[in-house]
C-alpha positions, 0 to 999 in steps of 0.5 A, spaced: 487 468 476 485 467 483 486 473 488 485 472 495 486 478 500 488 477 507 487 482 513 490 481 520 486 487 524 490 489 531 490 494 536 497 496 534 497 495 526 492 492 521 496 488 516 493 486 509 497 481 504 494 480 497 495 473 494 495 472 486 495 464 485 497 463 492 503 468 491 504 474 495 504 480 491 503 486 495 503 488 502 500 493 506 501 496 513 496 501 516 497 504 524 492 508 528 494 515 528 498 514 522 493 511 516 495 513 509 492 520 507 492 519 500 485 520 497 483 524 503 479 530 501 481 537 505 478 543 506 484 548 506 486 555 506 492 557 502 497 560 507 503 562 503 505 562 495 512 561 493 511 564 486 518 563 483 517 556 485 510 555 483 508 552 490 503 554 495 503 552 502 496 550 504 493 550 512 489 543 512 488 544 520 494 539 522 501 541 525 504 541 518 501 545 512 500 541 505 503 543 499 500 545 492 504 545 485 501 548 479 501 542 475 496 539 480 491 544 478 486 544 472 489 550 469 493 552 463 496 558 467 504 558 467 504 562 474 500 559 480 499 567 483 494 567 477 490 561 479 490 562 487 491 567 492 493 567 499 487 566 504 483 563 499 479 556 501 480 550 496 477 543 496 483 539 495 485 532 495 492 528 498 496 525 492 502 523 496 503 522 504 507 527 508 514 525 508 519 527 514 518 534 515 515 535 508 507 535 509 502 532 504 502 533 497 495 536 495 492 537 488 485 538 485 485 533 480 480 529 484 479 521 484 475 517 488 477 509 487 472 504 488 474 496 487 473 496 479 472 504 477 475 510 478 471 516 478 474 523 476 469 528 477 473 534 474 475 530 468 471 528 462 471 521 458 471 514 459 478 510 459 478 502 460 484 498 462 489 496 457 488 489 460 481 488 458 483 486 451 476 483 448 472 487 444 466 485 446 467 486 453 470 493 452 464 495 448 459 492 453 462 496 458 463 502 454 455 502 453 454 501 460 458 507 463 459 511 457 453 516 459 457 517 466 463 519 462 459 525 459 460 530 464 466 526 468 472 522 468 471 514 469 477 509 469 475 502 468 480 497 472 482 490 470 477 487 475 471 490 471 472 485 466 469 480 470 464 484 474 457 483 473 453 489 470 449 491 476 455 491 480 459 496 476 452 500 475 452 500 483 459 502 484 458 508 479 452 511 483 456 510 490 462 513 487 458 519 485 454 519 491 460 520 495 463 525 491 456 529 493 457 528 500 465 531 500 462 537 496 457 538 501 462 537 507 466 542 504 461 547 503 459 546 511 466 547 513 468 553 517 475 552 518 481 548 515 480 540 516 479 533 513 472 532 509 468 526 507 469 519 510 474 518 515 479 512 513 481 507 518 487 502 517 482 496 515 478 501 510 485 504 507 487 496 506 480 495 503 481 501 498 488 500 496 488 492 495 480 490 494 477 488 487 471 485 486 474 479 483 478 478 490 476 473 496 477 476 503 479 472 509 480 476 515 482 474 522 477 476 527 469 477 527 469 485 528 474 486 522 469 481 518 463 485 520 467 492 518 469 489 512 462 487 510 459 494 512 464 497 508 463 493 502 456 494 502 457 501 502 462 501 496 458 495 492 451 496 494 446 490 493 452 485 492 455 480 497 462 480 498 466 473 498 469 474 505 470 469 511 473 468 518 479 465 519 478 459 524 484 455 524 489 454 529 495 456 525 495 464 524 492 467 518 499 470 515 503 464 517 499 459 514 498 463 507 505 465 507 505 472 508 509 472 514 515 469 510 514 474 504 514 480 509 520 477 512 524 476 505 521 483 503 526 486 509 532 482 506 537 485 502 538 479 498 533 475 494 534 468 492 532 465 485 530 458 483 535 457 478 540 458 483 542 466 482 539 472 486 538 479 486 540 484 491 536 490 492 539 497 495 535 503 497 539 509 497 538 517 497 538 518 490 535 511 487 533 504 488 539 500 486 538 492 484 543 487 481 542 481 478 547 475 480 547 469 476 551 465 481 555 461 476 548 459 473 551 457 466 545 452 463 541 455 457 533 454 458 531 451 451 532 456 446 534 462 451 541 463 453 543 462 460 543 470 461 537 471 458 533 466 462 536 468 469 534 475 467 527 474 465 526 470 472 529 476 475 525 481 472 519 477 475 521 477 482 524 484 481 517 487 480 514 482 485 519 485 490 518 492 488 510 492 490 512 488 496 517 493 499 513 499 495 519 502 492 518 508 489 522 514 485 528 512 480 529 504 480 536 502 476 537 495 475 543 492 473 541 485 469 546 480 467 550 482 460 546 479 454 550 477 447 544 474 444 540 477 438 534 480 440 535 478 448 535 485 450 528 486 446 525 480 449 527 482 456 525 489 455 518 487 452 517 482 458 519 487 463 514 492 460 508 487 461 510 486 468 510 493 470 503 494 466 500 489 471 502 493 477 496 498 479 501 503 482 503 508 476 510 506 473 514 508 467 520 504 463 525 509 461 529 504 458 537 501 457 542 506 458 549 506 454 552 502 459 546 497 460 543 499 466 535 499 466 531 505 468 524 505 471 521 510 475 515 508 480 510 513 483 510 514 491 504 513 494 505 509 501 512 509 505 516 503 504 515 497 508 522 497 511 520 505 513 514 503 517 517 496 520 524 499 522 528 504 525 535 506 526 539 502 531 540 507 537 547 503 539 549 502 532 554 507 529 553 504 522 547 504 518 544 499 522 536 498 523 532 494 528 524 493 529 521 500 531 516 500 537 510 499 534 512 493 530 515 490 537 508 491 540 504 488 534 508 482 534 507 481 541 500 482 541 499 477 535 503 472 539 498 473 545 492 473 541 494 466 538 495 463 545 488 465 548 485 464 541 485 456 542 486 456 550 481 460 553 483 458 560 490 460 560 493 466 564 499 470 561 505 473 564 510 477 560 517 478 562 521 483 558 527 488 558 526 495 561 524 499 556 519 494 553 516 493 560 514 501 561 511 501 554 507 495 556 505 498 562 502 504 559 498 499 554 496 494 559 489 496 560 487 496 553 491 489 552 487 486 557 481 488 554 482 486 547 484 479 550 479 479 555 484 476 561 488 479 566 496 480 564 502 481 569 508 484 566 515 484 570 522 486 568 527 481 566 534 484 567 537 478 563 533 481 557 535 487 552 531 493 552 526 490 547 526 483 548 521 479 551 518 472 553 511 469 555 509 465 560 502 461 560 499 457 565 492 454 565 488 455 570 
């Protein structure tokens, strides 16, 4: 299994794409000012307790209070009022990002994530990934890290199986040191605020998608230097396999990440057999339908229905990760009549879900043959990041959001100047986009190291644009 993490850094957004054996399996977009805060520590102050709901609101020094549930504390109490009081100051960690008018969910079940290990300072015991199956490897890791788990919880990720012992030991001590820094920062805090190291779009992607067995490719030298600096802190003494992309074709285009991202925004995804799956997010659940499209040929001993369902299950699990679907997921597979077909499909689907780093649970089939899955919400859905409701559509239409348009335009400009150092740039656009570009003009000129002219073209819609280039 060969894993590669692609990173495209830019001023409007930084994109990450994780490939497994040349197939894109996960996408992540982070934007300055809107970086996911999952894992961020806060020095908070309890502002209000709702005892009937066992929920507290916590001032974290931002516009919206976070909220804390009784289940997110290490306690056997049955009432939140008996555990905390209004005005009390607490060290808390974000477990879910804010959504809409709802602030971030906070908790005290602390976890610090490294490329191979998760350190839980208020827990106890050593837990190894189920995917580390070799008894000798498990024994070796237990012997190396068991001492750290006497007074804390240590979770060993699948990637640790192939990591050298000095790297695991170094990572463990780094996570412990980071926890000590967090505690010291919280102790020194006088008011509600974030504590610990601030995340950037780049470091957030690295924290989420990078493991020690992953090769890294980044799109510019500053991102490469920042990546190496981050990993030197996370894995001291270990040189990461990171390189700069120096080919003319854009990184995400050449490696298939753009195509995967475009497909992950579509309602229908084709299958190689000729069938397809449709994916429909609703308020209550994600509904997925499998369609054979007339495919009736059996595959060896498997019936046509089972063969299509197994192929669909593989693509469904991939699309769930790419789109970052969460909550209740309902799958309507093709009806199967073969003996043992349902059991084989269920077992295969369970194996696929266990490979997903985001926690999920397969509940099973309903009486009417619908598969039920739940998946933990961490980051927003890909479509929620990249799109917004169409202001002109009376129906539920969507269009690229403002930042998506600016980021796409910047990448086009960057690709032009990268291998054409003497080119001059002129952007024609609709009125609304032209106004936004004028506000960003100084930054764009600095990033691209050349002047840019902008004009309004009445023939273009509000967010359309065209680029003219002249060689000087």
